[in-house]
C-alpha positions as CSV (number, residue, x, y, z in Angstrom):
1,Q,-105.3,-29.4,33.2
2,V,-104.9,-30.1,29.6
3,Q,-107.1,-28.8,26.8
4,L,-107.1,-30.7,23.5
5,V,-108.2,-29.3,20.2
6,E,-108.5,-31.4,17.1
7,S,-108.2,-30.1,13.5
8,G,-107.7,-31.4,10.0
9,G,-111.1,-33.0,9.4
10,G,-113.1,-32.4,6.3
11,L,-114.7,-33.9,3.2
12,V,-112.6,-36.3,1.1
13,Q,-113.3,-38.8,-1.6
14,A,-112.9,-42.5,-1.0
15,G,-109.3,-43.5,-1.4
16,G,-108.1,-40.1,-0.2
17,S,-106.0,-39.1,2.8
18,L,-106.3,-36.8,5.8
19,R,-104.1,-35.9,8.6
20,L,-105.8,-35.0,11.9
21,S,-104.0,-33.0,14.5
22,C,-104.6,-32.9,18.2
23,A,-103.0,-29.8,19.9
24,A,-102.6,-29.7,23.6
25,S,-102.5,-26.6,25.7
26,G,-102.3,-25.9,29.4
27,R,-99.3,-28.1,30.0
28,S,-97.0,-30.5,28.2
29,F,-98.6,-33.8,27.4
30,S,-95.4,-35.5,26.3
31,T,-95.6,-37.9,29.2
32,F,-99.3,-38.7,28.6
33,N,-100.6,-41.8,26.8
34,K,-102.7,-40.7,23.9
35,G,-105.4,-42.1,21.7
36,W,-107.9,-41.5,18.9
37,F,-111.5,-42.5,18.9
38,R,-114.4,-41.9,16.5
39,Q,-118.2,-41.8,16.6
40,A,-120.4,-42.3,13.6
41,P,-124.1,-41.2,13.6
42,G,-126.2,-43.6,15.5
43,K,-123.2,-45.6,16.7
44,E,-121.2,-45.8,19.9
45,R,-117.8,-44.2,20.2
46,E,-115.1,-46.7,19.1
47,F,-111.3,-47.0,19.4
48,V,-109.2,-46.0,16.4
49,G,-105.6,-46.1,17.7
50,A,-103.4,-45.3,20.6
51,I,-99.7,-44.4,21.3
52,S,-97.8,-44.9,24.5
53,W,-96.1,-41.9,26.1
54,T,-92.7,-42.8,24.7
55,G,-94.1,-43.3,21.3
56,G,-92.6,-46.7,21.3
57,A,-95.8,-48.6,21.3
58,T,-98.9,-48.1,19.1
59,H,-102.0,-50.1,18.7
60,Y,-104.8,-49.8,16.0
61,A,-108.3,-51.1,15.6
62,D,-108.5,-53.8,13.0
63,S,-110.8,-51.6,10.9
64,V,-108.0,-49.0,10.3
65,K,-104.8,-51.2,10.7
66,G,-102.5,-50.6,7.7
67,R,-104.3,-47.4,6.8
68,C,-103.7,-45.2,9.8
69,T,-100.6,-44.0,11.7
70,I,-100.4,-42.2,14.9
71,S,-97.4,-40.0,15.7
72,R,-96.6,-37.1,18.0
73,D,-94.3,-34.1,18.1
74,N,-93.5,-33.3,21.7
75,A,-91.9,-30.0,20.7
76,K,-95.2,-28.9,19.3
77,N,-97.3,-30.6,22.0
78,T,-99.3,-32.2,19.2
79,M,-100.4,-35.6,18.2
80,Y,-101.4,-36.7,14.7
81,L,-103.5,-39.3,13.0
82,Q,-102.5,-39.9,9.4
83,M,-105.3,-41.7,7.5
84,N,-104.9,-43.1,4.1
85,N,-107.1,-45.0,1.6
86,L,-110.2,-43.6,3.4
87,K,-113.5,-45.4,3.1
88,P,-117.0,-44.2,3.4
89,E,-117.3,-46.2,6.6
90,D,-114.6,-44.0,8.1
91,T,-117.1,-41.2,8.2
92,A,-117.4,-40.0,11.9
93,V,-116.4,-37.4,14.4
94,Y,-112.9,-38.1,15.5
95,Y,-111.8,-37.3,19.0
96,C,-108.3,-37.3,20.6
97,A,-107.8,-38.2,24.2
98,A,-105.0,-38.3,26.7
99,V,-104.3,-39.6,30.1
100,R,-101.5,-38.9,32.6
101,G,-99.4,-41.7,34.0
102,G,-96.8,-42.5,31.5
103,Y,-97.9,-46.1,30.9
104,S,-95.6,-48.2,28.8
105,T,-98.5,-49.9,27.1
106,T,-101.2,-48.3,25.0
107,K,-104.7,-47.5,26.3
108,I,-107.6,-48.7,24.1
109,H,-110.7,-48.1,26.2
110,D,-112.3,-44.7,26.4
111,Y,-112.7,-45.0,30.1
112,D,-108.9,-45.0,30.4
113,Y,-108.7,-41.4,29.3
114,E,-109.0,-38.2,31.3
115,Y,-108.9,-35.5,28.7
116,W,-110.9,-35.2,25.5
117,G,-111.0,-32.8,22.6
118,Q,-114.2,-31.5,21.1
119,G,-113.9,-33.6,17.9
120,T,-113.4,-33.0,14.2
121,Q,-115.7,-34.2,11.5
122,V,-114.4,-36.5,8.8
123,T,-116.7,-37.3,5.9
124,V,-115.7,-39.7,3.1
125,S,-117.7,-39.7,0.0
126,S,-118.0,-42.7,-2.3
């Protein structure tokens, strides 16, 4: 079993930056594929970005492409989401997710993932 805990959310002005962290415990998730999703009030959960288990492949939603970067630190058993030039429409609860299997490609659907964090709130003011 893997437990995921997000942190780093908060209130930021439009144009600002945040770095979200997703710390895993229970076992190493270095060989897991990982992803970030978000859910705004009244909306369905949506894909933000994903990284393959090697870190060699990443994929981002069009809405965040060029503004977000996913990285991971296997030694710290942690994944990150760096978000720059934030917009009010980025306001949402952000969730990290992980799945075993060591897939060479990224996973972009929430049903692909086994483990989820509890979420961290990101609020961008205009």
